[in-house]
C-alpha positions as CSV (number, residue, x, y, z in Angstrom):
1,M,-23.6,21.5,90.8
2,K,-24.2,23.3,94.0
3,V,-22.5,22.5,97.4
4,K,-25.7,21.2,98.8
5,E,-26.0,18.7,95.9
6,L,-22.4,17.6,96.2
7,I,-22.8,17.0,100.0
8,E,-26.0,15.0,99.5
9,L,-24.3,12.9,96.9
10,L,-21.2,12.3,99.0
11,Q,-23.2,11.3,102.0
12,T,-24.5,8.3,100.0
13,L,-21.0,6.9,99.7
14,P,-18.6,5.2,102.1
15,Q,-16.3,7.9,103.7
16,D,-13.2,6.1,102.4
17,S,-14.3,6.4,98.7
18,D,-11.9,8.1,96.3
19,V,-12.9,11.3,94.6
20,V,-11.5,11.7,91.0
21,V,-11.6,14.1,88.1
22,A,-11.5,13.5,84.4
23,G,-8.0,13.3,82.9
24,Y,-6.9,15.6,80.2
25,E,-7.2,13.2,77.3
26,G,-9.0,10.3,79.0
27,G,-9.0,8.2,82.1
28,V,-9.4,9.8,85.6
29,Q,-7.0,11.1,88.2
30,D,-7.1,11.7,92.0
31,I,-8.0,15.1,93.3
32,K,-5.1,16.7,95.0
33,E,-6.9,19.5,96.8
34,A,-10.1,21.5,97.0
35,T,-10.0,25.3,97.4
36,V,-12.8,27.9,97.9
37,C,-12.5,30.6,95.3
38,E,-14.5,33.1,93.2
39,V,-15.3,32.6,89.5
40,N,-16.4,34.8,86.7
41,C,-19.2,32.9,85.0
42,N,-19.6,32.1,81.3
43,V,-16.6,34.1,80.0
44,H,-15.2,31.5,77.6
45,N,-16.9,30.0,74.5
46,E,-14.0,28.0,73.1
47,W,-14.4,24.2,73.5
48,Y,-10.9,23.9,74.9
49,Y,-11.5,26.3,77.8
50,G,-13.8,25.8,80.8
51,A,-16.8,28.1,80.7
52,H,-15.8,30.0,83.8
53,E,-12.6,31.7,85.0
54,V,-11.1,31.8,88.5
55,I,-10.5,35.3,89.8
56,D,-6.8,35.7,90.6
57,E,-4.0,38.2,90.0
58,Y,-4.7,38.1,86.2
59,H,-8.5,38.0,86.2
60,T,-10.7,40.6,88.0
61,R,-14.3,40.4,89.1
62,T,-17.1,40.9,86.6
63,D,-20.8,41.5,87.1
64,D,-21.4,37.7,87.0
65,T,-19.1,36.6,89.8
66,K,-19.9,33.9,92.3
67,P,-18.2,31.7,94.9
68,A,-17.1,28.2,93.9
69,V,-15.0,25.2,95.0
70,L,-12.0,24.5,92.7
71,I,-11.0,20.9,92.7
72,E,-7.6,20.0,91.5
């Protein structure tokens, strides 16, 4: 999903609507924060990892890096 698509979707909702993310094993939970970051795309193939990796002190940029919003 791109920022533009998210903004368009959010604009259709009342401004006091909750934003949630999937829980680890089920259910949903509240978002605690949203942070702008950079991610290396498509670096994981295992089902138990997300496809992308946030660039931090342990992960350096690759040729397939792009900005993203991390929602926690």
